[in-house]
N, C-alpha and C positions, 0 to 999 in steps of 0.2 A: 642318366638324366643330364640334359644339357644345362649349361650355366644360366642361360636365359630363363629356361623353365623353372629352375631351382630358385632363382631370384624372384620370379613371379609368385611362386608358392609361398616363399617367406613373407612377401608383402601381404599376400592374402591372409595368412594366419595371424600376422601382426594386427591387421585391420580387424579381424574377428575378435581377437583378444582385447583390443582397445574398446571395441563396441560393448563387449561383455562387462568390462569394468565400468564404463559409463552407465550402463543399465543398472548395475548393482548399487552404485554410489549416488545416482541421480545427477551426476555432474554433466557438464556439456549442455545444460538447458539453454534454450534460446534467450537472447537478450530481452529484458523486460521492455515492452512497448506500450505507450499510453493508449494508442488507438486499437489495441488488441487485448490488453490485460487488465483493463479497468471497467467500471460499470458505465453503461450508457445512460442510466438515470442518475439523478443527483439528489443530495441532501438539501433541505431548506432550513434556514435558521429560524428559531422560535422568535428571537428578538430581531428588530430592525436596527440598523446602524446609520448614524449621520455624523460625519467628522469624528468617527471613533467613539461616539456615545451611543449606548444601547438603549432602546425603548421598545415597548410592545408594538407589534404590528397592528395597524388598524384592521377592523373587521372587513373581510372581503379583499384584503391586500394580496392574499395568496389564493390560488385555486383550491376548491374543495379537496380534501384528502391529501394535502401536501405531506410529503415524506420528510419528517423532521427528527432531530436529536439522534442522528445515525452516523455522525462522522467517525466515532470510535468503531462502530460496528462495520462500516463499509471499508475502512482502511484495514481492519483486522481480516475481513473476509477476502479482500483482494490478495493479501499475503497467504491466506490459507489455500485459496484456489491455485496460487502460484506454486505452492509446495505439495499439495495433496490431490490435485485433480488433473485430468487431461481430457481433451476433446477429440471426438471422432466425427468429422463432418460427413462421412459416408453412411453413418448409422441412421436409424429411424428415431426421431425425437420422442422422448418419454412423455407419457401423459402427466397431468398435473400432480397426481398423487405420487407417482414414482419419482418425478423430478424433485418434488419437495423433500422426499426422503433422502435423496442423494445430496441435495443442498445442505440439509441439516447434518448429514454425516460429515461433510467437509467442515462446516462451521463449528462443529463440536470438537474438532481436533485442536490440541494446544498449538498455537501459532509459532511458538518458539522451538518446537521440535524440528529435527532435521527433515529435509525434503524427502519424500518417498521416491524410490525408483519408478520408472515409467510403468512397469508391469504390475505394480502394487497400487497404483493411483485409482481414485474413484472416477469412472468414465461417464462423460456426458455426450451421448450420441446426438447427431443431427446438427451440430453447430461447430464452427471452426475455432471459436474462442469465447472468452467471458463477455466481451462487449457485445458480440453478436447475439449470444444467448440472453443477456440481460435486456437487450432491446426488444427481442421477440417475446420474452416471458417475464416481463418486468414484475408483475404482481406476485408471481410464484417466488421470485428471488426476494422481493421486499418482505414478504410474509414469513420467510423461513431463515433468514440470515441472523436474526436475533433482535431483541428489544434494545432500544437506545436508552431507556429510562434507567436501567440498572447501572449504566456507565457513570452516572452522577455519583455513585457510591463506591467507586473503585478505591481501595485503600491507598494506592500509589498516587492518587491525585493530590494527597496532602503534601507531597514534595514541593509544590509550588509555594507553600507557606514557609517551609524550613530550609529549602535548598535554593537559594537565590544568588549565590556568589558567582563571580566570574570564573573562579577556579572550577566550580562544578560544571559550568558551561564549557570550559576547555576540555574536561573529561568527556562530556557528552559529544563534543565535536570529534574527539579522538575515537570514541566508540562508533560514531557515524561513519567515519572514513574506514575504520576496520571492517564494519559490516558490508559496506559497498565493495571493498577490496575482495571480500570472500564471495561476492556474488549474491549477498543477502539483501533484503529490503529493510527499511528502517521506519517504523511508525513513530511519528513525532507529535507529542502533545505541546501545542503552542499556547502561551499565556502571557499576559501583561499584569497578572495579579499584583497588587489589589485593585488595579483598574479593570474595567470590563470591556476594553476595546477589542480584545480577542480572547477566546477560550475554546480552542478548536484543535482537531487532530487531522494530520495529513500523512501521506506516505512518501518518503524520499526514496527515489529509485536509481539515481545516477548523478555523477558529477558532470558539470558543464566544462567545456574547454575554456580556460581563462583567456581573456583578451590580453594583448601585450601591455605590460605595466599595470595591469589591474590587480590591486592588492586583495580584492575580495575573492573568496572562494564561493562558487555558485553551484547550486544543485537543482536538478529537475524534481518537481513535486507533483504528485497526484493529490488534488484537493477534492474531496467528495462534494463540495459545494459548486464545483466547476467541472462539468462533464465534457466541456467543449475543447479544452486544451490544457497542457501542463502549466503549472505556476512555478515561481522561483523563490528559493530560500538562499540567503547569503550568510557567510561567516566572515567577520572582520578579525584577522589576527591582531591588529593594532588595538581595536576596542575590546577584543575577546568577547564578542557578542554576535548573536544572530539577528537577522532582520528578515521580514517577510514582505512579499509584494503587495502593493496597494490594490484594493478592489472595492466593490460596492459595500462589502461587509466589514472592511478593515481599513483604517486610515493609512496603514503601511508603516514600515520602520521596525524598531526594536521589538523583539519577542524573546522570551526565555523558552528553551526547548528541553523537554523531558522525554526520554525514550519510553515507549509503551510496547508491551508484548515481546520484549527481548528475553525475558525469563518469567517464571511464574509469579514473582513478586511485583512485576510491573503491569 
């Protein structure tokens, strides 16, 4: 056996071994991308906001059948699809009944569990990714990822009343960075309780590269209310506080952050 052939054989078997490990552990997953791994449709708020003050939307302000109260549901489901599903664009799309059953199978898995290896994931044929499928089959997805009403009664929501210290926010920031370092996603419940300027859930998926001399730590956010582009959450080490980007539904600025779906108590 020549030295060159022997070297090629060693490289080949090392490659096979590494691939097998990645398949078993689910490691090596592609980087999360907003334009691929999020929903094409969006959540609508029940209340309307003006300068941070909430009030009821006038009749006719939203189109009929607006999809509302689903920020918890949508962020959770994006995490579940990331961990437990895979797409086969070469396959034939499922009919509505079969697709609904598979969507429910993904949505019923505990989102804090470890990601499944590729060969154990629930397969969605006919589409390249979640955004493409949710654009083509919006109604099936919306009807089967879960009800938003029950999220109002999540026991962990009570943290916003009792856990308001800057020290708690520092721990949350540390948990956020640890999750992103592991390649995980972080569902964040944002609130300004007892004010009603924001009471919302988003998914944090990556850190931004800081600008020179920028003391703020910046994060890319998937906001279910904004299907068009990522939003931004910041952390100020000096203030020991988070802030969220201004938009039509939020005046912008200070928010408290609580992790959701990091374990069964959240």
